C-alpha positions in Angstrom: -0.4 0.0 0.3 1.1 3.3 -0.8 -0.3 6.8 0.6 0.5 10.0 -0.7 0.3 13.8 1.5 0.4 16.3 -0.8 1.2 20.0 0.5 1.6 22.9 -2.2 3.7 25.9 -0.5 5.1 28.7 -1.5 5.2 27.3 -5.2 6.3 24.2 -4.3 4.9 20.7 -4.2 5.5 18.4 -1.9 4.9 15.0 -2.3 5.3 12.9 1.0 5.3 9.4 0.4 4.5 6.5 3.1 4.4 2.3 2.0 6.0 0.4 -0.7 5.7 2.0 -4.3 5.6 -0.8 -6.6 3.4 -2.5 -9.7 0.7 -2.5 -7.4 0.7 1.4 -6.2 2.3 3.0 -9.1 -1.0 3.7 -10.6 -1.3 6.5 -7.6 1.5 8.7 -9.1 0.9 8.0 -12.5 -3.1 8.2 -12.6 -3.5 11.0 -10.1 -0.4 12.5 -9.3 1.5 13.3 -12.7 -1.5 14.6 -14.8 -1.6 17.0 -12.0 1.5 17.9 -12.3 0.8 18.2 -16.3 -2.5 20.2 -16.4 -1.2 22.9 -13.6 1.9 23.5 -15.0 3.9 22.8 -11.7 7.2 23.6 -11.9 8.7 22.6 -8.0 8.4 18.9 -7.0 9.7 17.8 -3.5 9.6 14.0 -3.0 9.6 12.9 0.8 11.1 9.3 1.3 11.6 9.2 4.9 8.7 6.5 5.3 8.8 5.1 1.6 9.8 1.5 2.3 10.4 0.1 -0.5 10.1 0.7 -4.4 10.5 -1.4 -7.5 11.4 -0.8 -11.5 7.9 0.5 -11.7 7.9 2.3 -9.2 11.5 4.2 -10.9 9.7 4.8 -13.7 6.7 6.3 -12.2 9.3 9.2 -10.3 11.0 9.2 -13.6 7.6 10.5 -15.9 7.2 13.3 -12.9 10.7 14.2 -13.2 10.2 14.3 -17.6 6.6 16.1 -16.9 8.7 18.9 -14.6 11.4 19.4 -17.2 8.7 20.0 -19.6 7.6 22.8 -17.1 10.7 24.0 -17.0 10.9 23.2 -13.3 13.1 21.3 -10.8 12.3 18.1 -9.0 14.3 16.7 -5.7 14.1 13.9 -3.2 14.5 14.4 0.4 14.9 12.2 3.3 15.7 9.5 1.6 16.0 5.7 3.2 19.6 4.2 3.5 18.3 1.4 2.5 16.6 2.7 -0.9 19.7 5.1 -1.8 21.2 2.5 -4.5 17.7 1.8 -6.2 16.9 5.5 -6.3 20.1 6.6 -7.8 19.1 5.5 -11.2 16.4 8.1 -11.2 19.3 10.7 -11.4 17.3 13.1 -9.0 19.0 15.5 -6.9 18.5 14.6 -3.4 18.1 17.8 -0.4 18.7 17.2 3.0 15.5 18.0 4.3 12.0 20.0 3.1 13.5 23.3 4.6 16.3 23.3 2.2 14.3 23.3 -0.8 12.9 26.6 -0.7 16.6 28.0 -0.7 17.7 25.5 -3.4 14.8 26.0 -5.7 14.9 29.1 -5.6 11.3 30.0 -5.7 10.4 33.9 -5.7 
């Protein structure tokens, strides 16, 4: 099971993931989140991975789909608080990591 907590603050969409991002749960990102990113031309997204327990290749593909949408919107995407067990798996996304959500405001330079 995957739960997503979304918060839009100062131009940044914070997506807090809890549970497992796998073949059975990626529909939440692909069918709900990514269309919102595209429709509303959201430019800045921060994925908080603190409570993410596991991710498979389907989950990584879902993150890469988000990355592509944000790139098309001329924005930036970041991950924070990545669990040590998932660091190696998430390297292939090539999404930059930041320490925590507070760093997003400085790093993303949202006006």
